[in-house]
DRENTOR-141423 format. One record per atom (N, C-alpha, C): residue in three letters; x, y, z. Coordinates in steps of 0.2 Angstrom, whole numbers, padded with zeros to 4 digits, always signed. Layout:
BEGIN
ALAXYZ
...
//
This chain:
BEGIN
MET-0380-0173-0171
MET-0373-0174-0170
MET-0369-0169-0173
ILE-0370-0166-0178
ILE-0366-0161-0181
ILE-0366-0155-0176
ASN-0372-0153-0173
ASN-0373-0148-0169
ASN-0368-0148-0163
LEU-0367-0154-0160
LEU-0363-0156-0155
LEU-0356-0156-0157
LEU-0354-0158-0163
LEU-0347-0158-0165
LEU-0345-0151-0166
TRP-0349-0147-0169
TRP-0348-0140-0170
TRP-0347-0136-0163
THR-0351-0137-0159
THR-0351-0134-0152
THR-0345-0136-0148
PHE-0343-0143-0149
PHE-0337-0145-0146
PHE-0331-0141-0149
ARG-0331-0140-0155
ARG-0326-0136-0159
ARG-0325-0129-0156
VAL-0331-0126-0155
VAL-0330-0119-0153
VAL-0330-0118-0145
ASP-0332-0123-0141
ASP-0333-0122-0134
ASP-0330-0128-0131
ARG-0324-0130-0133
ARG-0321-0136-0130
ARG-0320-0136-0123
GLY-0320-0130-0119
GLY-0319-0130-0112
GLY-0325-0132-0108
ASN-0331-0132-0111
ASN-0337-0133-0108
ASN-0338-0141-0107
PRO-0338-0143-0100
PRO-0338-0150-0099
PRO-0345-0153-0100
ASP-0350-0149-0101
ASP-0357-0151-0103
ASP-0357-0153-0110
VAL-0354-0149-0114
VAL-0353-0151-0121
VAL-0350-0157-0122
ALA-0344-0158-0119
ALA-0340-0164-0119
ALA-0344-0170-0117
ALA-0348-0170-0112
ALA-0352-0175-0109
ALA-0357-0177-0114
LYS-0361-0172-0117
LYS-0366-0173-0121
LYS-0364-0176-0128
LEU-0358-0174-0130
LEU-0355-0176-0137
LEU-0353-0184-0135
LYS-0350-0185-0130
LYS-0348-0192-0128
LYS-0354-0196-0128
GLU-0359-0194-0125
GLU-0366-0198-0124
GLU-0369-0199-0131
ALA-0369-0194-0135
ALA-0372-0195-0142
ALA-0368-0199-0146
ILE-0361-0199-0146
ILE-0357-0204-0150
ILE-0358-0211-0148
GLU-0359-0212-0141
GLU-0360-0219-0139
GLU-0367-0221-0140
LEU-0372-0217-0140
LEU-0378-0219-0142
LEU-0379-0221-0149
ARG-0376-0216-0153
ARG-0376-0218-0161
ARG-0373-0224-0162
SER-0367-0225-0159
SER-0363-0231-0160
SER-0367-0237-0159
ALA-0371-0237-0154
ALA-0375-0243-0152
ALA-0382-0243-0156
GLY-0382-0238-0161
GLY-0388-0238-0165
GLY-0395-0235-0162
ARG-0393-0231-0157
ARG-0399-0228-0154
ARG-0399-0220-0155
GLY-0405-0217-0154
GLY-0405-0210-0155
GLY-0403-0206-0149
VAL-0402-0199-0150
VAL-0400-0195-0145
VAL-0406-0190-0142
LEU-0412-0191-0145
LEU-0417-0186-0144
LEU-0422-0190-0139
PRO-0426-0187-0135
PRO-0427-0180-0135
PRO-0422-0177-0130
THR-0423-0170-0130
THR-0419-0166-0125
THR-0423-0161-0122
THR-0421-0158-0117
THR-0425-0152-0114
THR-0422-0146-0115
LEU-0425-0140-0114
LEU-0423-0134-0114
LEU-0417-0133-0109
GLY-0418-0135-0103
GLY-0413-0135-0098
GLY-0407-0138-0100
ASP-0407-0144-0103
ASP-0401-0147-0106
ASP-0398-0143-0111
GLU-0402-0140-0116
GLU-0399-0136-0121
GLU-0396-0130-0119
ARG-0398-0127-0114
ARG-0395-0121-0111
ARG-0388-0122-0108
ARG-0387-0129-0107
ARG-0380-0130-0104
ARG-0375-0131-0110
TYR-0377-0134-0115
TYR-0372-0135-0121
TYR-0373-0133-0128
ASN-0379-0129-0129
ASN-0380-0127-0135
ASN-0377-0120-0136
ALA-0373-0119-0140
ALA-0369-0112-0141
ALA-0374-0106-0142
PHE-0379-0108-0146
PHE-0384-0102-0148
PHE-0388-0100-0142
MET-0389-0105-0137
MET-0393-0104-0131
MET-0389-0101-0126
ARG-0382-0101-0127
ARG-0377-0098-0122
ARG-0374-0092-0125
LEU-0377-0089-0129
LEU-0374-0083-0132
LEU-0370-0078-0128
PRO-0373-0076-0122
PRO-0369-0071-0118
PRO-0362-0074-0117
SER-0361-0080-0116
SER-0354-0082-0115
SER-0349-0082-0121
PHE-0352-0081-0127
PHE-0348-0080-0133
PHE-0347-0073-0135
VAL-0350-0068-0132
VAL-0349-0061-0134
VAL-0342-0060-0133
GLY-0339-0057-0139
GLY-0332-0055-0139
GLY-0328-0060-0143
ALA-0331-0066-0145
ALA-0328-0071-0149
ALA-0328-0069-0156
ALA-0333-0065-0158
ALA-0333-0063-0165
ALA-0329-0057-0166
PRO-0326-0057-0172
PRO-0322-0051-0174
PRO-0326-0044-0174
GLN-0323-0039-0171
GLN-0326-0033-0171
GLN-0333-0032-0167
THR-0333-0036-0161
THR-0338-0035-0157
THR-0337-0031-0151
ASP-0331-0028-0151
ASP-0330-0024-0145
ASP-0333-0017-0147
GLY-0335-0014-0142
GLY-0339-0008-0142
GLY-0346-0009-0144
GLY-0350-0004-0144
GLY-0357-0004-0145
GLY-0361-0007-0139
SER-0367-0007-0139
SER-0371-0009-0133
SER-0371-0017-0133
GLN-0373-0020-0127
GLN-0373-0027-0126
GLN-0377-0030-0131
GLU-0383-0027-0133
GLU-0387-0030-0138
GLU-0384-0030-0145
GLN-0380-0025-0147
GLN-0377-0025-0153
GLN-0371-0030-0153
MET-0368-0031-0148
MET-0362-0036-0148
MET-0365-0043-0148
GLU-0371-0044-0145
GLU-0374-0051-0145
GLU-0377-0052-0152
VAL-0379-0047-0155
VAL-0382-0048-0162
VAL-0376-0050-0167
ALA-0370-0046-0166
ALA-0364-0047-0170
ALA-0362-0054-0169
THR-0361-0056-0162
THR-0359-0063-0161
THR-0363-0068-0163
LEU-0370-0068-0163
LEU-0374-0073-0166
LEU-0374-0073-0173
ALA-0373-0068-0177
ALA-0372-0068-0184
ALA-0365-0071-0186
TYR-0360-0070-0182
TYR-0354-0073-0183
TYR-0354-0081-0182
LEU-0357-0083-0176
LEU-0357-0090-0175
LEU-0362-0093-0180
ARG-0367-0090-0182
ARG-0372-0093-0186
ARG-0368-0094-0193
GLY-0364-0089-0195
GLY-0361-0090-0201
GLY-0355-0096-0201
GLN-0352-0096-0195
GLN-0347-0102-0194
GLN-0351-0108-0195
TYR-0357-0109-0191
TYR-0360-0115-0191
TYR-0363-0117-0198
ASP-0366-0112-0202
ASP-0369-0113-0208
ASP-0363-0116-0213
CYS-0357-0115-0212
CYS-0352-0117-0217
CYS-0348-0123-0214
TYR-0351-0126-0208
TYR-0347-0131-0205
TYR-0349-0138-0208
SER-0345-0142-0209
SER-0346-0149-0212
SER-0340-0153-0209
PRO-0341-0157-0204
PRO-0336-0161-0200
PRO-0333-0166-0205
THR-0327-0167-0204
THR-0323-0172-0208
THR-0323-0179-0204
ASN-0322-0184-0207
ASN-0321-0190-0203
ASN-0315-0190-0198
GLU-0310-0186-0200
GLU-0304-0185-0196
GLU-0306-0181-0190
GLU-0310-0176-0190
GLU-0313-0172-0185
GLU-0317-0176-0180
TYR-0321-0180-0183
TYR-0325-0185-0179
TYR-0321-0190-0175
ALA-0316-0192-0178
ALA-0311-0197-0175
ALA-0307-0193-0169
ALA-0305-0187-0171
ALA-0301-0183-0166
ALA-0306-0182-0160
ALA-0312-0180-0161
ALA-0317-0179-0155
ALA-0318-0185-0151
CYS-0318-0191-0154
CYS-0319-0197-0151
CYS-0313-0199-0147
ALA-0307-0198-0149
ALA-0301-0199-0146
ALA-0300-0194-0140
ALA-0302-0188-0141
ALA-0302-0183-0135
ALA-0306-0184-0130
LEU-0312-0188-0131
LEU-0317-0189-0126
LEU-0316-0196-0124
GLY-0311-0200-0126
GLY-0310-0207-0124
GLY-0315-0212-0126
VAL-0318-0210-0132
VAL-0324-0215-0134
VAL-0321-0220-0139
VAL-0322-0226-0138
VAL-0320-0231-0142
VAL-0326-0234-0146
LEU-0326-0233-0153
LEU-0331-0234-0157
LEU-0332-0242-0159
ALA-0338-0244-0159
ALA-0339-0251-0161
ALA-0338-0251-0169
PRO-0336-0257-0172
PRO-0335-0257-0179
PRO-0342-0255-0182
PRO-0342-0252-0188
PRO-0348-0251-0191
PRO-0352-0257-0193
ARG-0358-0256-0192
ARG-0363-0262-0194
ARG-0364-0262-0201
PRO-0365-0268-0204
PRO-0366-0268-0211
PRO-0373-0265-0212
PRO-0374-0262-0218
PRO-0381-0259-0220
PRO-0386-0265-0220
SER-0392-0263-0218
SER-0398-0268-0218
SER-0399-0269-0226
PRO-0403-0275-0227
PRO-0404-0276-0234
PRO-0408-0271-0238
SER-0412-0267-0234
SER-0416-0262-0237
SER-0411-0256-0239
GLN-0407-0254-0234
GLN-0402-0249-0235
GLN-0397-0251-0241
ALA-0395-0257-0241
ALA-0390-0259-0246
ALA-0394-0259-0253
ALA-0400-0261-0254
ALA-0404-0261-0260
ALA-0407-0254-0262
GLY-0408-0250-0257
GLY-0412-0244-0258
GLY-0419-0245-0256
SER-0422-0241-0254
SER-0430-0242-0252
SER-0434-0242-0258
ALA-0439-0245-0258
ALA-0444-0245-0264
ALA-0447-0239-0264
PRO-0449-0236-0270
PRO-0453-0230-0270
PRO-0459-0230-0266
GLY-0460-0225-0262
GLY-0466-0225-0258
GLY-0466-0229-0251
ALA-0460-0232-0250
ALA-0459-0236-0244
ALA-0458-0231-0238
VAL-0461-0234-0233
VAL-0461-0230-0227
VAL-0455-0232-0222
//
């Protein structure tokens, strides 16, 4: 989910990102997972797999060869991603932008509330 929130932040104009984030939020809200995915899907909404469309987004990537600009852009995006920690407000804003109405949070299960026993699976 963090990957999609970050990608929505840096690639808001991509309808594939918005659709996948909306799907992920709705699935998570219903208590379901969002995996598996395919490489074909990832190529539509994963910023790191769509690197050429971001070339020029990083500071000082003008000039140099295409490969140098891609390397600089990848390093810039990776640095941004590594420092990214979405806030509840950002999550709520993404939900609002996508028109997602979240169900009220479910109470924790007894094992989550009490903590798992050591060695429990």
